[in-house]
C-alpha positions as CSV (number, residue, x, y, z in Angstrom):
1,M,41.9,-1.3,-12.8
2,L,40.4,1.5,-14.8
3,T,42.1,4.5,-14.0
4,T,39.6,7.7,-13.6
5,G,39.9,11.0,-12.3
6,K,43.0,12.9,-10.6
7,S,44.9,9.9,-12.3
8,I,44.0,11.2,-15.3
9,A,45.3,14.5,-15.2
10,E,48.6,12.9,-14.1
11,T,49.0,11.8,-17.8
12,G,49.3,15.5,-19.1
13,L,47.6,14.0,-22.4
14,D,45.3,17.5,-24.2
15,A,43.3,15.5,-25.7
16,A,41.0,12.1,-26.2
17,A,40.3,9.8,-29.6
18,L,37.2,7.9,-29.8
19,K,35.9,5.7,-32.0
20,P,32.4,5.3,-33.1
21,A,32.7,1.9,-33.9
22,E,33.4,0.6,-30.1
23,C,32.2,3.5,-27.9
24,D,28.5,5.6,-27.4
25,V,30.8,8.9,-28.9
26,S,28.1,11.0,-27.2
27,R,29.7,10.2,-23.7
28,A,32.6,12.6,-24.9
29,V,31.0,15.1,-22.9
30,E,32.2,13.0,-19.8
31,L,36.1,13.0,-20.5
32,P,37.8,15.7,-19.0
33,F,39.0,17.3,-22.1
34,E,38.6,20.1,-23.9
35,T,39.1,18.5,-27.2
36,V,37.6,15.3,-28.3
37,A,38.6,13.9,-32.0
38,I,36.7,11.2,-33.4
39,D,37.8,8.6,-36.0
40,Y,36.5,7.7,-38.9
41,E,35.5,3.7,-39.5
42,G,33.4,4.0,-42.6
43,F,29.7,5.8,-43.0
44,E,27.9,3.3,-40.9
45,H,29.3,4.3,-38.3
46,L,29.8,7.9,-39.0
47,P,28.0,10.4,-35.6
48,D,24.7,11.8,-37.0
49,E,24.4,15.7,-37.3
50,E,22.6,15.9,-33.9
51,T,25.1,13.8,-31.4
52,L,28.0,15.9,-33.2
53,A,26.1,19.1,-32.2
54,G,25.5,18.1,-29.0
55,I,29.3,17.1,-28.0
56,A,30.4,20.2,-29.9
57,R,28.6,22.8,-27.5
58,Q,30.8,21.2,-24.5
59,K,33.7,20.3,-26.3
60,E,36.0,21.1,-29.5
61,V,35.5,18.3,-32.0
62,R,37.6,17.2,-34.8
63,L,36.3,15.0,-37.1
64,T,38.3,12.5,-39.0
65,T,37.6,12.8,-43.0
66,P,38.9,10.9,-45.3
67,V,39.6,12.7,-48.5
68,R,39.8,9.8,-51.0
69,A,36.2,8.6,-49.7
70,D,32.8,9.3,-51.3
71,G,31.2,12.2,-49.1
72,F,34.5,13.6,-48.2
73,D,36.5,14.2,-51.3
74,P,36.7,17.7,-52.2
75,L,37.0,17.1,-55.7
76,G,34.3,15.2,-56.1
77,D,31.2,13.7,-54.1
78,D,31.5,15.7,-50.9
79,A,28.0,15.3,-50.4
80,A,29.1,13.9,-46.1
81,Y,29.9,17.6,-45.3
82,D,26.8,18.7,-45.2
83,R,26.2,15.9,-42.4
84,I,28.2,17.8,-40.1
85,P,27.6,20.8,-37.9
86,E,29.4,23.6,-38.8
87,S,30.9,24.0,-35.0
88,V,32.9,20.6,-35.7
89,D,35.8,21.2,-36.8
90,R,38.3,18.4,-39.3
91,V,41.4,15.8,-39.3
92,A,41.6,15.8,-42.8
93,V,43.2,12.6,-43.9
94,A,44.2,10.0,-46.5
95,G,41.9,7.5,-45.5
96,H,42.9,3.7,-44.1
97,P,42.4,1.5,-47.3
98,A,40.3,-0.9,-44.9
99,Y,37.6,1.5,-45.3
100,L,37.9,2.8,-48.9
101,T,36.7,0.8,-52.0
102,D,39.0,0.4,-54.8
103,E,38.2,3.0,-56.6
104,E,38.6,5.6,-53.4
105,R,42.4,4.1,-52.9
106,G,43.5,4.8,-56.4
107,R,42.4,8.5,-55.8
108,T,45.2,11.3,-55.8
109,V,46.0,12.4,-52.4
110,A,47.5,16.2,-53.0
111,P,45.4,18.0,-54.4
112,R,42.7,16.5,-52.1
113,L,44.5,17.1,-48.9
114,R,45.7,20.8,-50.1
115,S,41.8,21.5,-51.3
116,A,40.5,20.2,-47.8
117,V,42.6,22.6,-46.1
118,E,41.9,25.3,-48.5
119,R,38.0,24.5,-47.8
120,D,38.4,24.2,-43.2
121,P,41.7,26.3,-42.5
122,A,41.4,25.3,-39.0
123,A,41.8,21.6,-40.0
124,W,44.4,19.0,-39.1
125,V,46.2,16.9,-41.7
126,G,47.1,13.2,-40.5
127,T,50.7,12.6,-41.7
128,E,51.0,8.3,-41.6
129,G,52.2,7.7,-44.8
130,V,51.7,11.2,-46.4
131,E,54.1,12.8,-44.5
132,R,55.7,15.5,-46.9
133,L,52.0,15.5,-48.5
134,A,50.9,16.7,-44.9
135,L,53.5,19.1,-44.3
136,A,52.9,21.4,-47.6
137,T,50.1,22.4,-46.5
138,G,51.4,24.1,-43.5
139,A,48.7,22.5,-41.6
140,T,48.8,21.3,-38.1
141,Q,50.1,17.8,-38.5
142,F,48.6,14.9,-37.1
143,E,51.5,12.2,-36.4
144,L,51.1,8.8,-35.4
145,L,53.5,8.3,-32.1
146,S,56.1,5.8,-33.4
147,R,59.8,4.7,-31.9
148,T,61.1,8.0,-34.0
149,T,58.7,10.1,-33.2
150,E,60.4,12.2,-30.9
151,R,63.7,12.7,-32.7
152,D,61.4,13.6,-35.5
153,L,59.5,16.4,-34.0
154,Q,63.0,17.5,-33.3
155,A,64.4,17.8,-36.6
156,L,61.2,19.3,-37.8
157,R,61.5,22.1,-35.0
158,A,65.4,22.3,-36.1
159,A,64.5,22.9,-39.6
160,G,62.7,25.9,-38.6
161,F,59.0,24.3,-38.9
162,D,57.0,26.4,-36.3
163,G,53.8,25.0,-37.1
164,E,51.4,23.3,-34.5
165,I,51.6,19.6,-34.2
166,A,49.9,16.7,-32.5
167,V,50.2,13.6,-32.0
168,Y,48.2,10.5,-31.5
169,A,48.4,7.3,-28.9
170,P,46.8,4.4,-27.8
171,T,47.1,4.7,-24.3
172,V,46.7,2.0,-21.7
173,L,46.7,3.4,-17.8
174,T,48.2,0.1,-16.0
175,D,51.6,-1.7,-15.9
176,D,50.6,-4.8,-16.2
177,E,52.1,-6.3,-18.7
178,D,49.2,-8.9,-20.0
179,E,46.7,-6.1,-19.6
180,I,49.0,-4.0,-22.2
181,L,49.3,-6.7,-24.7
182,D,45.9,-7.2,-24.4
183,A,44.8,-3.8,-25.4
184,V,47.5,-3.1,-28.0
185,G,49.7,-5.7,-28.7
186,A,47.7,-6.6,-32.0
187,Y,47.8,-3.0,-33.0
188,A,52.0,-2.8,-32.4
189,A,52.4,-6.2,-34.4
190,R,50.9,-4.4,-37.0
191,R,53.6,-1.8,-37.2
192,G,56.1,-2.5,-40.5
193,P,59.4,-3.1,-38.5
194,V,57.6,-5.0,-35.8
195,A,56.1,-7.4,-38.0
196,S,59.3,-7.7,-39.6
197,A,60.8,-8.7,-36.0
198,L,57.7,-11.4,-35.2
199,P,58.0,-15.4,-35.8
200,D,55.2,-16.0,-38.3
201,G,51.7,-17.3,-36.5
202,V,52.6,-16.4,-33.4
203,A,49.6,-14.8,-30.5
204,T,50.0,-10.3,-30.0
205,D,48.3,-10.4,-27.1
206,S,48.8,-11.7,-23.2
207,A,49.5,-15.5,-25.0
208,A,52.9,-13.8,-26.7
209,A,55.6,-15.9,-25.1
210,D,59.5,-15.8,-25.3
211,R,60.9,-13.6,-28.1
212,A,57.6,-12.3,-29.8
213,R,56.6,-11.3,-25.4
214,E,59.8,-9.6,-25.4
215,V,59.3,-7.8,-28.9
216,L,55.9,-7.0,-28.4
217,S,57.0,-5.6,-25.0
218,A,59.0,-3.0,-26.5
219,A,56.5,-1.8,-29.4
220,T,53.9,-1.4,-27.3
221,R,56.3,1.3,-25.7
222,D,57.0,2.5,-29.1
223,Y,53.5,2.7,-30.4
224,A,51.7,3.8,-27.6
225,L,51.7,5.2,-24.2
226,V,51.3,2.6,-21.7
227,G,51.6,2.5,-18.0
228,T,50.9,3.8,-14.9
229,P,49.6,7.4,-14.8
230,A,52.7,9.3,-13.8
231,E,54.7,7.2,-16.5
232,V,52.5,8.0,-19.3
233,G,52.7,11.7,-17.6
234,E,56.8,11.3,-18.1
235,R,56.6,10.1,-21.9
236,V,54.0,12.8,-23.2
237,A,56.2,15.8,-21.2
238,A,59.1,13.9,-23.6
239,L,57.0,14.2,-26.8
240,K,56.1,18.0,-25.9
241,D,59.9,19.0,-24.8
242,A,60.5,17.4,-28.3
243,G,58.4,20.0,-29.9
244,A,54.6,18.7,-29.8
245,D,52.1,21.1,-29.3
246,I,49.2,18.2,-28.3
247,V,49.4,14.8,-27.3
248,V,46.1,13.0,-28.2
249,G,45.3,9.7,-26.6
250,Y,42.7,6.6,-27.5
251,P,42.0,4.7,-24.7
252,A,42.9,1.6,-25.8
253,R,40.4,-0.1,-23.2
254,G,37.5,1.5,-23.7
255,I,36.3,5.2,-22.6
256,E,36.1,4.3,-19.2
257,E,39.4,4.4,-18.3
258,F,38.9,8.3,-19.4
259,A,36.0,9.5,-18.0
260,E,35.7,11.3,-14.7
């Protein structure tokens, strides 16, 4: 069952992340969050300027821009920046290899992240795979939830880092184990430690059984926010106690789960 309205407030989430290949991102205006992040899934799914501007009239919008990709390369082809309204902020990332050509994958990340932040000082910087480079920019750190996130946040704060930290996590508002596995089992299975622990060729959704199901059940709780809204709220509160300023949820079962 989808959970909406008052229940979403129990989660304590601060923002939603939407994938344009999965939903009509203009529906972001229906969500009870002031901030919406829009993921990059290739140029064919990049929302047009009118759509982005329309959302930005009602929400703070952040668009993921891969700094190694043609069109968003601050040290090369940056023509796609002209398609982004001034009212839309950025999340500068290295770029997922699935959305990059061989040439783009070979481009250096550090100078491009630095240049992207110099160009847009308000940008967040995605940390996956480039944690030290992201930290060196001094920009808001955009962390992907993992089993070590709380410990990592505590360590950063203890070391004196006082910049802003945002945490991103797939979110499933149910405690039904089959529904959780159908929504984020495959996602959790792709994480390195989980992939190593799983037997070869096993199902990663609700069909998972025995040892694989045990591993996946634990992993979905490490790498995603799952459970009743109140249970998710407890996890979000723990992340904020550890040092997170913003927690961004991706509605893994569809945008309707977050809509009012």
